[in-house]
N, C-alpha and C positions, 0 to 999 in steps of 0.2 A: 842185650840186657833188657830185663823187663821194665816196663814203664812204672814209675813210682806212683802210688796212690795220692790223690789230692785230698786235702783235709779242709773241709768247708768250715769257716768260723767267722765270727764277728771280729772287728778290730779289738774290741774289749777282750774277747776270748784269746786272741793272739797275744795281747799284752800280758794276760794272766799266765800264759805258758812261758813267755820270756822271763817273767819275774821268778817263776818256779825254777826254770833252768839256771838263772843267775844264782839263786839260793843254793841249789844243789852243787853247783860248781865252786862257789866261793865259801860256803859254810859247811854244808853237810859232808862233802868229801873230806874236809879237814877233821871233822868230828869222828868220822869212821876210821880214818888213818890213825888218829890218836887212840881210839878204842882198840885197834889191832896192836898198836905199840904196847899198850898197857897189858893186853891179854898175853902177848908174847912173854912178858915178864913173869907170868904165872908158872912157867916151866914147860914140861913135856907137851908139845902141840898135839900129839896124837890123842890125848885124853883131855883136851882143854876146850870145854863147851863155850866159854866166853870168846875164845879165838874163832871157833867155828861160826858162832852167831855174828861176830863182827865181819868175818869174811862173806857170810851170806848177805849181810846188809850192804857191804861194799858192792857185791855183784848186782843187787837190786838197784842201788843208786846209779851205777854205771849204765845199767840197762835202761833206766828211766831217762837218764841224760841223752842216750842215743835216740830213744823214742821221741823225746821232746825236740831234739835237733832236727829229726826227720819231719816231724809235724810242722815245725816252724818253717823249714825250708820249702815244704810243699803246700803251704797254707794258701787257700783261695779265700779272699775276704768277701763276705756276703755284703752286697750293697743293697740298700733300700731302693726299690724302684719308684716309690712315691706315687706314681701315676695311677696304677691299677690297684687301688686299695681293697677291692672286693675279692681279689684272687689270692688264694693261699700259696705263698712262696716261702722259700728259705729266708729266715731272718724275721719273719712276721709272727705276730702273736695271733693265735686263732682261738676263738671262743666257740665251743660246741656243747651240745647237750645230747645225751643218749636218749633215743626214742624207745620207750617201753613197749611191750607187746600189746598193751591196751591203747596205744597211740599217744599217751601222755609223755611228757619229757621229764627226765631226771634233772637234777641240779646242774647248771652249766659249769663246765670246766674250762680253764684257760691255760694254754701252753704256748711257748715260743718255740718255733721249729729252728733248730740250729744244727750245725755239723756234729758228727759223733765226737769230735775232740772236746767239745764243751758241753755236751749233754749232761743234764743233772735234773732228773724228774722232781726231786725234792725242792729245787729252785724254780720249777715250772718251765724247764727247758728240755725238750725231747729231741732225740736224734732224728735227722732226716732219713735214717735207715730203719727206724722203728715202724712196726706195722701201722700204727695210727698215722704217723706223718706221711708214709708212703701212700696211704689211702686218701689223705686230705690234700696233698700237694696238687696244685692246678685246679682245684675246685673253687667254688664261689659261695658267697654269703647266700643262705637259703637252700643250698644243695643238701640232699639227704645222701649219706654215704654209708655203704656197708664195709665194715672193718673186720678183717680176719685177725683175731687176737689169739694168744696161746690158750686163753680160757674159752674160746669159741667165737662165734660171729656176733657182732653187735652193729646196731644201726644208729648213726648220729646225724644231727642237723647242725650245719654251720650257722652260728648266730651272728658272728662279727669277725672281722679281720682288721688288725691294727698294725 
């Protein structure tokens, strides 16, 4: 049997997944079952778009439940190492600035490197699997790092790690 993938996340991220799982199991499942029951009442199931939509939603909900259970079961909690605060590691916030071709620096950006399960770039959380995080992990404050992005190569300087 293949070894299951580990999902790196903070304790907060794991709690968020647990709450979503509880909601899907206790409320959303019931809502979808009720929608299916109502749609069955509309008659011929072969031409019943409400029934089809409800069954599709049921499949999505069940799939999401299975995914969440797997992620929670294989969660690896990211612990803050506290000691080496100048090294970029999982769970830390890194502040960096792109170095322009003329040597000047663009405006600093700030991201927390988290596991893929809780990545949300709009919330300032990037996945440890992203090109930026892969390039920054293990580096130190002051390092200049070349990052291969889908849009091309960029060079950044690490300003701070928290």
